[in-house]
ZAPA-371595 format. One line per field, with one value per residue (C-alpha): x, y, z; residue in three letters; residue number from 1. Coordinates in steps of 0.5 Angstrom, whole numbers, always signed. Example, Ala and Ser with C-alpha at 12.3 -4.5 7.8 and 13.67 -1.06 7.14 Angstrom:
<rs>
xx: c(+25  +27)
yy: c(-9  -2)
zz: c(+16  +14)
rest: c(ALA  SER)
nr: c(1  2)
</rs>
This chain:
<rs>
xx: c(-48  -54  -53  -53  -47  -43  -45  -43  -36  -34  -36  -32  -26  -26  -29  -34  -38  -34  -28  -30  -31  -24  -21  -25  -24  -31  -35  -37  -44  -43  -41  -47  -52  -49  -50  -57  -59  -59  -54  -52  -45  -40  -38  -30  -32  -36  -30  -25  -29  -30  -23  -20  -26  -24  -17  -17  -13  -14  -15  -8  -5  -8  -6  +1  +1  -2  +3  +9  +6  +5  +13  +16  +11  +15  +14  +11  +15  +13  +9  +13  +9)
yy: c(-27  -23  -16  -16  -21  -16  -10  -15  -17  -10  -8  -13  -12  -4  -2  +3  +2  +7  +4  -2  +0  +3  -3  -8  -4  -1  +5  +7  +8  +0  -2  +2  -2  -9  -7  -4  -11  -7  -11  -19  -19  -22  -29  -26  -21  -26  -31  -25  -22  -29  -31  -24  -25  -32  -31  -24  -21  -13  -10  -6  -13  -16  -10  -11  -18  -16  -11  -15  -21  -16  -13  -20  -23  -25  -21  -25  -26  -23  -27  -29  -26)
zz: c(+29  +31  +31  +39  +39  +35  +39  +45  +42  +40  +47  +50  +46  +48  +41  +40  +33  +30  +33  +30  +24  +23  +26  +21  +15  +14  +15  +21  +19  +16  +23  +26  +21  +23  +30  +28  +24  +18  +15  +17  +20  +15  +17  +16  +21  +26  +26  +27  +32  +36  +36  +39  +45  +46  +46  +49  +44  +44  +37  +38  +39  +33  +29  +31  +29  +22  +21  +23  +18  +13  +13  +14  +8  +2  -4  -10  -16  -22  -27  -33  -40)
rest: c(MET  THR  PRO  GLN  GLN  TYR  THR  ARG  ALA  ILE  LYS  THR  LEU  GLY  LEU  SER  LYS  ASN  GLY  ALA  GLY  ARG  PHE  LEU  GLY  ILE  SER  PRO  ARG  HIS  SER  HIS  ARG  LEU  ALA  ALA  GLY  VAL  TYR  VAL  VAL  PRO  ARG  ASN  ILE  GLU  ILE  LEU  LEU  ASN  LEU  MET  VAL  GLU  HIS  LYS  ILE  SER  PRO  ALA  ASP  ALA  SER  GLY  HIS  ILE  ALA  ALA  ALA  VAL  ALA  THR  ALA  LYS  PRO  LYS  SER  PRO  ARG  LYS  LYS)
nr: c(1  2  3  4  5  6  7  8  9  10  11  12  13  14  15  16  17  18  19  20  21  22  23  24  25  26  27  28  29  30  31  32  33  34  35  36  37  38  39  40  41  42  43  44  45  46  47  48  49  50  51  52  53  54  55  56  57  58  59  60  61  62  63  64  65  66  67  68  69  70  71  72  73  74  75  76  77  78  79  80  81)
</rs>
């Protein structure tokens, strides 16, 4: 994903560079650097943004789905020693 594609994707999702950083769990500064091409956009971020744009999933909807999945996730059983 090029810096231009990153910028276009977050804009399409209604996110600022700072907002994208918060949503993606990275610092706002790192998000700005991705948009500027200082760093390469990681593959996992590329896939997430592309899927969200393609399927018209808003950041709020994605956050809600993630929270629901975490809340209903089955806890791991403790390791036997």
